[in-house]
N, C-alpha and C positions, 0 to 999 in steps of 0.2 A: 039572283043578281048575276049577270054575265060579267066575266072578267076580261079586261082588255089584254091582248097579247103583248102590248107595249109596256115595258118596264118603266115605272115612273119614280122609283125610289133610287136614291144614291147609294152606292156601295162604299162603306167606310171601313178602313183598316187601321189598326193601331199596332205598332211594332216597337220592340225595344232593341236598341243598338248599343254599341260601346259609348256613344255620346249621350244616350237617354231615350226617352219615349218620343215617337213621331206619329203623326196621323197622315192619312192620305184618303182622298175621296175620288171616286169616278162617278160623274153625273150621268143621268139617263141619256144625254146627248153625246156621251163618249168623252167629254172634256174631263181633264184631271186637274187636281189641285193638291198640293202637299204643304205640310208645315214648313215654315221658313227656317226654323231651328228646332233643336231638341229640348225636351222638358224633363225635369228630374223625376216627376211622378206621372203615373197614368192619369190621375185626377187632373193635374195641370194640363196635360195633353187634351183630355176630354173637354175641359173648360174652354180651352183655346179653340177646339174644333166646333164647339157650340156657337162661337162667333162667326163660323162659316157655314152654319146650317145643320150641324149634327144635333140630333134630338135624343135625349136619354131619359128613361123613366126613373123617377126617384124610387128607392126601394119600397117605400110605403104605397106607391102607385102601381106596382107590378102585380099582375094577376098571378095567383098561386093555384096550383092543382092540389086539391084536397082529397084524400082517400077516405 
């Protein structure tokens, strides 16, 4: 299967500041969006980001490399 040279995924970032956790996303078209406020936990920030398109695997759904 040939891969397109055009990136179609959004780039998500989570950072912690003195105010709390923030999220930011850069869309494939170059547009950016940021959290309107800070969150006290990373989980709260990730839950809020999901309302804006962030997708996260549940631990039980993650693929594991087994030796």
